[in-house]
ZALUMMAR-352375 format. One line per field, with one value per residue (C-alpha): residue number from 1; residue in one letter; x negated, y, z. Coordinates in steps of 0.25 Angstrom, whole numbers, plus 5000, padded with zeros to 4 digits. Layout:
# ZALUMMAR-352375
i: c(NUM  ...)
aa: c(A  ...)
east: c(X  ...)
north: c(Y  ...)
up: c(Z  ...)
***
This chain:
# ZALUMMAR-352375
i: c(1  2  3  4  5  6  7  8  9  10  11  12  13  14  15  16  17  18  19  20  21  22  23  24  25  26  27  28  29  30  31  32  33  34  35  36  37  38  39  40  41  42  43  44  45  46  47  48  49  50  51  52  53  54  55  56  57  58  59  60  61  62  63  64  65  66  67  68  69  70  71  72  73  74  75  76  77  78  79  80  81  82  83  84  85  86  87  88  89  90  91  92  93  94  95  96  97  98  99  100  101  102  103  104  105  106  107  108  109  110  111  112  113  114  115  116  117  118  119  120  121  122  123  124  125  126  127  128  129  130  131  132  133  134  135  136  137  138  139  140  141  142  143  144  145  146  147  148  149  150  151  152  153  154  155  156  157  158  159  160  161  162  163  164  165  166  167  168  169  170  171  172  173  174  175  176  177  178  179  180  181  182  183  184  185  186  187  188  189  190  191  192  193  194  195  196  197  198  199  200  201  202  203  204  205  206  207  208  209  210  211  212  213  214  215  216  217  218  219  220  221  222  223  224  225  226  227  228  229  230  231  232  233  234  235  236  237  238  239  240  241  242  243  244  245  246  247  248  249  250  251  252  253  254  255  256  257  258  259  260  261  262  263  264  265  266  267  268  269  270  271  272  273  274  275  276  277  278  279  280  281  282  283  284  285  286  287  288  289  290  291  292  293  294  295  296  297  298  299  300  301  302  303  304  305  306  307  308  309  310  311  312  313  314  315  316  317  318  319  320  321  322  323  324  325  326  327  328  329  330  331  332  333  334  335  336  337  338  339  340  341  342  343  344  345  346  347  348  349  350  351  352  353  354  355  356  357  358  359  360)
aa: c(M  P  Q  R  R  T  R  T  A  T  V  T  L  L  T  A  A  L  L  I  L  G  G  A  F  A  A  S  G  N  D  D  G  G  T  P  F  T  I  P  A  G  A  A  A  V  E  S  A  S  A  A  P  H  A  V  G  V  R  H  F  T  F  A  R  G  K  D  R  P  L  P  T  T  V  W  Y  P  V  R  G  S  A  R  Q  S  R  G  R  T  Q  V  D  A  T  P  L  P  G  E  F  P  L  I  L  W  S  H  G  F  Y  S  N  P  Q  M  Q  E  G  M  T  K  F  L  A  E  S  G  Y  V  V  A  A  P  A  Y  P  F  T  K  K  D  G  P  S  F  D  K  T  D  V  P  N  Q  A  V  D  A  S  F  V  I  S  E  M  M  K  A  G  N  P  L  A  E  S  I  D  P  D  R  L  G  A  I  G  H  S  G  G  G  T  T  T  D  W  L  F  T  G  K  R  D  P  R  L  K  V  G  V  I  F  A  G  R  P  T  A  A  Y  K  G  S  P  V  P  M  L  F  V  H  G  D  K  D  P  V  V  N  Y  S  Q  G  R  E  S  Y  G  K  D  P  W  P  K  A  F  L  T  I  E  G  G  E  H  G  A  G  T  N  D  P  E  R  G  H  V  Q  A  L  A  T  L  L  D  F  L  D  Y  A  L  N  G  D  D  V  A  R  M  R  L  T  S  D  A  T  L  P  G  F  T  H  F  E  S  S  G  I  Y  P  Q  D  P  N  G  E  P  G  D  Y  P  S  A  R  N  S  T  S  A  T  T  T  T  T  A  T  P  T  P  T  Q  S  K  V  L  E  L  A  G  S  A  G)
east: c(4926  4925  4934  4946  4945  4959  4968  4959  4963  4964  4951  4952  4953  4958  4947  4945  4960  4963  4951  4956  4970  4963  4972  4983  4993  4991  4989  4990  4987  5000  4995  4999  4995  5008  5011  5001  5002  4995  4986  4990  4983  4971  4969  4958  4946  4947  4938  4934  4929  4926  4931  4939  4955  4960  4966  4981  4989  5005  5015  5031  5040  5055  5059  5074  5081  5094  5102  5104  5090  5080  5066  5057  5043  5031  5017  5004  4992  4976  4970  4955  4948  4949  4959  4948  4945  4959  4962  4973  4982  4989  4987  5000  5001  4986  4979  4979  4966  4962  4966  4977  4981  4992  5006  5013  5028  5031  5046  5050  5059  5073  5073  5059  5052  5038  5032  5036  5026  5015  5006  5006  5007  4996  4988  4990  4988  4974  4972  4973  4988  4998  5010  5025  5035  5049  5059  5071  5085  5093  5083  5074  5073  5083  5090  5104  5109  5103  5107  5098  5104  5097  5085  5086  5088  5075  5067  5072  5069  5054  5053  5058  5048  5036  5040  5041  5027  5022  5030  5022  5020  5021  5008  5004  5007  4993  4989  4996  4992  5004  4999  4998  5011  5016  5027  5027  5038  5042  5055  5066  5055  5049  5062  5063  5049  5054  5065  5055  5049  5063  5077  5071  5058  5048  5039  5029  5026  5012  5013  5023  5021  5033  5033  5044  5054  5066  5068  5077  5078  5069  5055  5055  5045  5030  5024  5017  5010  5019  5014  5024  5021  5031  5030  5036  5043  5050  5063  5069  5065  5064  5050  5058  5063  5049  5045  5057  5051  5038  5045  5053  5041  5035  5022  5009  5012  5008  5014  5008  5015  5012  5014  5023  5025  5038  5044  5034  5022  5012  5017  5015  5012  4999  5005  4999  4994  4994  4978  4982  4994  4987  4975  4985  4992  4980  4974  4987  4989  4974  4976  4989  4987  4973  4969  4959  4955  4947  4960  4968  4957  4957  4972  4972  4961  4965  4979  4976  4976  4979  4990  4994  4996  4999  4996  5001  5001  5005  4999  4988  4978  4975  4978  4967  4969  4976  4986  4979  4977  4966  4952  4955  4951  4957  4967  4965  4963  4972  4980  4995  5005  5000  4986  4981  4966  4959  4958  4946  4948  4943  4934  4945  4954  4942  4939  4953  4954  4941  4945  4959  4952  4943  4955  4962)
north: c(5020  5006  4997  4990  4976  4968  4964  4969  4981  4996  5004  5012  5026  5032  5043  5047  5047  5057  5066  5067  5071  5081  5077  5084  5074  5074  5034  5026  5011  5001  4989  4974  4966  4965  4954  4951  4953  4949  4958  4957  4947  4954  4964  4958  4966  4980  4991  5002  5015  5029  5031  5044  5041  5036  5045  5042  5039  5040  5032  5034  5023  5022  5010  5007  4997  4998  5008  5016  5014  5022  5021  5031  5027  5035  5028  5032  5023  5024  5027  5028  5040  5048  5057  5067  5067  5067  5079  5072  5072  5060  5053  5049  5035  5033  5019  5013  5010  4995  4986  4982  4991  4992  4996  5006  5009  5024  5027  5042  5047  5054  5066  5063  5056  5050  5063  5070  5060  5060  5064  5051  5042  5048  5047  5032  5031  5038  5028  5016  5013  5011  5019  5017  5027  5026  5038  5031  5034  5039  5046  5052  5068  5074  5060  5060  5056  5052  5041  5038  5025  5020  5017  5002  5002  5010  4999  4990  5000  5001  4986  4986  4997  4988  4977  4986  4991  4977  4973  4967  4979  4990  4998  4998  4984  4979  4990  4984  4974  4966  4961  4976  4983  4993  5003  5017  5028  5041  5043  5037  5030  5026  5019  5013  5007  5002  4995  4988  4981  4978  4975  4977  4971  4969  4958  4963  4975  4974  4987  4999  5013  5021  5036  5042  5031  5025  5011  5001  4987  4975  4973  4959  4950  4949  4960  4971  4984  4995  5010  5021  5035  5046  5060  5060  5074  5068  5076  5067  5052  5052  5047  5037  5029  5028  5022  5013  5007  5006  4999  4988  4984  4971  4971  4978  4993  5007  5021  5034  5046  5059  5068  5080  5075  5076  5068  5069  5066  5058  5060  5071  5084  5088  5088  5083  5069  5066  5063  5052  5047  5046  5039  5030  5026  5022  5014  5007  5004  4998  4990  4985  4983  4980  4973  4984  4983  4995  5003  4996  5000  5015  5016  5022  5031  5036  5037  5046  5060  5064  5074  5072  5056  5044  5030  5017  5002  4988  4976  4983  4982  4968  4967  4965  4953  4962  4968  4981  4987  4980  4986  4996  5011  5020  5009  5013  5027  5032  5044  5045  5056  5063  5065  5080  5078  5083  5071  5066  5063  5050  5051  5050  5060  5070  5069  5071  5084  5089  5088  5094  5105  5108  5107  5117)
up: c(4964  4967  4960  4966  4968  4962  4973  4985  4993  4991  4991  5005  5001  5014  5017  5003  4999  5011  5006  4993  4999  5008  5019  5013  5019  5030  5090  5099  5095  5099  5091  5096  5085  5078  5067  5057  5043  5030  5021  5006  4997  4991  5001  5010  5004  5006  4997  5006  4998  4999  4984  4982  4980  4968  4957  4956  4944  4944  4936  4936  4934  4932  4940  4944  4952  4945  4937  4951  4957  4948  4955  4948  4954  4954  4956  4960  4959  4959  4945  4941  4947  4960  4966  4967  4952  4949  4959  4964  4950  4947  4934  4927  4922  4923  4922  4937  4943  4942  4953  4961  4971  4983  4979  4989  4988  4992  4995  4996  5006  5005  4995  4991  4979  4976  4971  4984  4991  4980  4990  4998  4986  4978  4991  4991  4977  4978  4990  4981  4981  4970  4975  4969  4973  4968  4969  4976  4969  4981  4990  4981  4980  4968  4967  4962  4976  4989  4998  5011  5012  5000  5007  5008  4993  4992  4998  4987  4977  4983  4981  4967  4964  4969  4960  4948  4951  4951  4939  4927  4916  4926  4923  4938  4942  4940  4949  4961  4971  4974  4987  4992  4992  5002  5004  5010  5012  5019  5025  5017  5010  5023  5027  5013  5016  5029  5022  5014  5026  5032  5026  5011  5014  5002  5006  4996  5005  5014  5021  5023  5027  5032  5034  5042  5039  5046  5051  5042  5047  5053  5047  5040  5032  5033  5041  5035  5040  5042  5045  5050  5049  5056  5061  5075  5071  5059  5058  5047  5051  5066  5071  5080  5067  5062  5077  5075  5063  5068  5080  5073  5063  5069  5059  5060  5060  5063  5066  5064  5070  5064  5076  5073  5059  5053  5041  5031  5041  5034  5020  5010  5019  5024  5038  5052  5052  5037  5037  5048  5041  5027  5033  5041  5029  5020  5031  5034  5019  5017  5030  5026  5011  5009  5023  5026  5041  5041  5037  5049  5058  5055  5056  5071  5068  5054  5059  5073  5075  5089  5089  5074  5073  5082  5076  5082  5077  5080  5073  5066  5076  5085  5099  5110  5119  5129  5119  5118  5104  5097  5094  5083  5081  5091  5096  5111  5110  5099  5101  5107  5103  5115  5112  5112  5110  5097  5086  5080  5066  5060  5048  5038  5044  5046  5032  5028  5037  5032  5017  5020  5027  5014  5005  5012)
***
């Protein structure tokens, strides 16, 4: 495996990472040029490699933001070796892989916890990310009390955990690139993530990804790319709420609809559209955090499977002089929600589906 250059970009592991997972997780372009954003410092050069996904270490921290806000935090991170060699098992307190990696703050949903979404967090660590996931005191599973109105405070908790992870003396601090920070969340955690870019803005964050979240307040601060993922049959957080957040976002953005998807669409379970959701997630992170233009250009094709997923974006691709979508893959013939033709999978999707079948 090639050595990572310090303060450059994450090795692109999209195809290999999805192959290791065996696809177990499982469009129409509408791009208007949008507001430009700045690629994080040190992320201009992107390495591309076909190496196997990283082996993964895991550490547990006992952070707290006051006596009434304990924030036990689980962190997954890349270590030496490959996921195949380690057979997918995490290594407790293992020495991190040398180099600096992007940090992702993962926020769980209501009545959940980080371990319940380990499929996603470990997947990201295998792909070259440090993933910190706090258990929020008043919305976690088996907590002493539940308070759904505590979500704005969770955004403050999230920023606190980011600071604690980068503090001198933290055993993983030197593994984190402070210029490449992002936030991802699902359901109540998606709403927590939205707050981090609105009323509880953390200016250090360079990308946000919201799975089945609700709108909060007005987006503010410097523009950063945002990805929204939502099943259009979500019985918990209505699809229209995800669409409302997307509509209010003035920055470069993309929306992946999982057609027929319910509340967990795009996260842990091997349901429809998961291959496309995970491919889109890694493409988007590589584009936003690592300045990977190849990842940006393959977003539409990796996201699209007619009858299963529908992808749209704004500000991701350039306009042509007539205001039409720019010259990017599948921009003019991407699928709509009414497409009934059989899909031709992209090479990445084909490899994922092939291995998923052989693993069954």
